[in-house]
C-alpha positions in Angstrom: -11.9 11.9 26.9 -14.3 10.2 29.2 -17.7 9.0 28.1 -20.7 8.7 30.4 -23.5 6.3 30.0 -26.9 7.6 30.9 -28.6 5.9 33.9 -31.5 5.1 31.6 -29.3 2.6 29.8 -28.6 0.7 33.0 -32.3 0.8 33.8 -33.2 -0.7 30.3 -30.5 -3.4 30.7 -31.7 -4.3 34.2 -35.3 -4.4 33.0 -34.4 -6.8 30.2 -32.6 -9.0 32.7 -35.6 -9.1 35.0 -38.0 -9.8 32.1 -35.8 -12.6 30.8 -35.5 -14.2 34.2 -39.2 -14.0 34.8 -40.0 -15.6 31.4 -37.5 -18.4 31.9 -38.6 -19.3 35.4 -42.3 -19.1 34.6 -41.7 -21.3 31.6 -40.0 -24.0 33.8 -42.8 -23.6 36.3 -45.5 -24.0 33.7 -43.9 -26.9 32.0 -43.6 -28.9 35.2 -47.4 -28.9 35.4 -48.1 -30.0 31.9 -48.1 -33.6 30.8 -46.4 -33.9 27.4 -47.6 -36.3 24.7 -45.0 -38.3 23.0 -45.5 -36.2 19.8 -44.9 -32.9 21.7 -41.9 -34.3 23.5 -40.4 -35.4 20.3 -41.0 -32.0 18.7 -39.3 -30.3 21.7 -36.3 -32.6 21.5 -35.9 -31.9 17.8 -36.1 -28.1 18.3 -32.4 -27.4 18.9 -31.5 -29.2 15.7 -34.0 -27.1 13.7 -32.7 -23.9 15.3 -29.1 -24.8 14.2 -30.4 -25.7 10.7 -32.2 -22.3 10.4 -29.0 -20.6 11.2 -26.6 -22.6 9.0 -28.7 -23.0 5.8 -28.9 -19.3 5.0 -25.1 -19.1 5.7 -24.4 -21.8 3.2 -26.6 -20.2 0.6 -25.5 -16.6 1.0 -21.9 -16.9 1.8 -18.9 -18.0 -0.2 -17.8 -21.6 -1.0 -15.6 -21.8 2.1 -18.6 -21.4 4.4 -20.4 -24.2 2.6 -17.4 -26.5 2.7 -16.8 -25.7 6.4 -20.4 -26.5 7.3 -20.4 -29.8 5.4 -17.1 -30.9 6.9 -18.3 -29.9 10.4 -21.5 -31.9 9.9 -19.5 -34.9 8.8 -17.1 -34.6 11.7 -20.1 -34.4 14.1 -21.5 -37.6 12.8 -18.2 -39.3 13.5 -16.8 -37.7 16.7 -20.0 -36.5 18.5 -18.0 -34.0 20.5 -19.5 -30.5 20.0 -16.6 -28.3 21.1 -14.0 -30.2 19.2 -16.0 -30.3 16.0 -16.9 -26.6 16.4 -13.2 -25.7 16.7 -12.4 -27.9 13.7 -15.2 -26.1 11.7 -13.8 -22.7 12.5 -10.3 -23.8 11.6 -11.5 -25.2 8.3 -13.4 -22.0 7.4 -10.4 -19.8 8.4 -8.0 -22.0 6.4 -10.2 -22.1 3.3 -10.6 -18.3 3.4 -6.8 -17.9 3.9 -6.4 -20.0 0.7 -8.8 -17.6 -1.1 -11.8 -19.9 -1.4 
């Protein structure tokens, strides 16, 4: 059995790619012409951390104990090691190990 994808699907995906590229490049172009105050610069630098927190805190509240322990261990390792990929791999392994143990 072969399935066909309508051409409209490719048009929508292509349109989303174009819109995303235009928004990203126009944002870079606009921000090159704006002088940032120290307060705004500090807020923009803190933004990635707040995005991560907004993703992890609901996970810790809504998921089981293994997710909470894995997030806490990952945060602790990040403070010590400061190597994102290594710490992320450790956090995934901790979560998988705890779930394998039934936590």
